[in-house]
C-alpha positions as CSV (number, residue, x, y, z in Angstrom):
1,M,-22.7,-0.3,-14.6
2,R,-19.0,-0.8,-16.2
3,I,-19.0,2.6,-16.8
4,R,-19.4,3.4,-13.3
5,K,-16.8,0.8,-12.2
6,A,-14.3,2.1,-14.6
7,V,-14.7,5.6,-13.6
8,L,-14.4,4.5,-9.6
9,V,-11.2,2.5,-10.5
10,V,-9.6,5.9,-12.4
11,I,-10.9,7.6,-9.1
12,V,-9.4,5.3,-6.7
13,A,-6.1,5.1,-9.2
14,S,-5.9,9.0,-8.8
15,V,-6.1,8.8,-5.4
16,F,-3.5,6.9,-4.6
17,G,-0.9,8.4,-7.2
18,W,-1.7,11.8,-5.4
19,V,-1.3,10.0,-2.1
20,Y,1.7,8.5,-3.2
21,G,3.2,11.5,-4.5
22,W,2.9,13.7,-1.2
23,A,4.0,11.2,0.8
24,S,7.1,9.7,-0.9
25,P,9.7,12.5,-0.4
26,R,8.9,12.5,3.3
27,A,9.0,8.8,3.4
28,F,12.3,7.9,1.7
29,P,15.0,10.8,3.1
30,K,17.6,10.6,1.3
31,D,19.9,10.8,4.5
32,I,19.1,7.9,6.4
33,N,19.8,4.4,7.0
34,A,16.4,3.0,6.8
35,G,15.7,0.3,9.5
36,F,12.1,-1.7,10.6
37,C,10.4,1.7,11.0
38,Y,10.9,2.8,7.4
39,G,10.9,-1.0,6.0
40,M,7.3,-0.8,7.2
41,L,6.5,2.2,5.8
42,H,8.1,1.7,2.5
43,G,6.0,-1.4,2.6
44,A,2.6,-0.4,3.3
45,L,3.3,2.3,0.5
46,M,4.4,-0.1,-2.0
47,P,1.1,-1.2,-3.3
48,M,0.1,2.8,-4.0
49,A,3.2,2.8,-6.4
50,L,1.5,1.3,-8.7
51,P,-0.8,3.7,-10.8
52,S,2.2,6.1,-10.7
53,L,4.3,3.0,-12.4
54,L,2.0,2.6,-14.6
55,I,1.9,5.6,-16.2
56,G,5.8,6.3,-16.6
57,K,6.9,7.9,-13.8
58,D,9.7,6.3,-11.8
59,V,9.0,6.1,-7.9
60,E,10.8,4.8,-5.4
61,I,9.3,1.8,-3.8
62,Y,12.7,0.5,-1.6
63,S,15.2,1.9,0.1
64,T,18.7,1.3,-1.3
65,N,20.2,2.7,1.6
66,N,18.9,0.2,4.7
67,S,20.0,-1.9,7.5
68,G,19.4,-4.7,6.1
69,R,17.7,-7.7,7.2
70,G,15.4,-5.3,9.8
71,Y,15.0,-3.6,6.7
72,K,13.1,-6.3,4.6
73,V,11.4,-7.6,7.7
74,G,10.0,-4.4,8.3
75,Y,9.5,-4.1,4.4
76,I,7.6,-7.6,4.3
77,A,5.7,-6.9,7.0
78,G,4.3,-3.5,5.7
79,V,3.2,-5.3,2.6
80,N,1.1,-7.9,4.7
81,V,-0.2,-5.4,6.6
82,C,-1.4,-3.2,3.7
83,G,-2.7,-6.0,1.9
84,L,-4.4,-7.2,5.5
85,V,-6.4,-4.2,6.1
86,F,-7.0,-3.7,2.3
87,F,-8.8,-7.0,1.5
88,G,-9.8,-7.3,4.9
89,S,-11.8,-4.5,4.6
90,V,-13.1,-5.7,1.3
91,F,-14.1,-8.8,2.3
92,W,-15.2,-8.3,6.1
93,R,-19.0,-9.1,6.5
94,P,-21.0,-8.3,9.2
95,N,-22.4,-10.4,11.7
96,R,-25.3,-11.8,10.7
97,K,-27.6,-14.3,12.9
98,P,-26.9,-17.9,12.2
99,I,-28.7,-20.0,10.2
100,E,-31.4,-22.5,12.5
101,I,-32.1,-25.7,11.3
102,K,-34.6,-27.3,12.4
């Protein structure tokens, strides 16, 4: 059972790393002043950067060329929405019948 979970973690981390590697050049344009929308995108992608960072790749997780407060608010919102979707799906339980007490 532990081997199965370890293999699943490696597969998920590899997929996240691949997706981040594909999305990173498109999500971090060099000639743009990143605003709220880019901040949300960067915040949502940030958790997927972890596998790449752990294997030694120096990937971007934050745009230094940003609009300031709007970008930062978008970044925080993106991280939180990503966490809500991920953890919400992990802990979501379908509706069950209520327990009747007699």
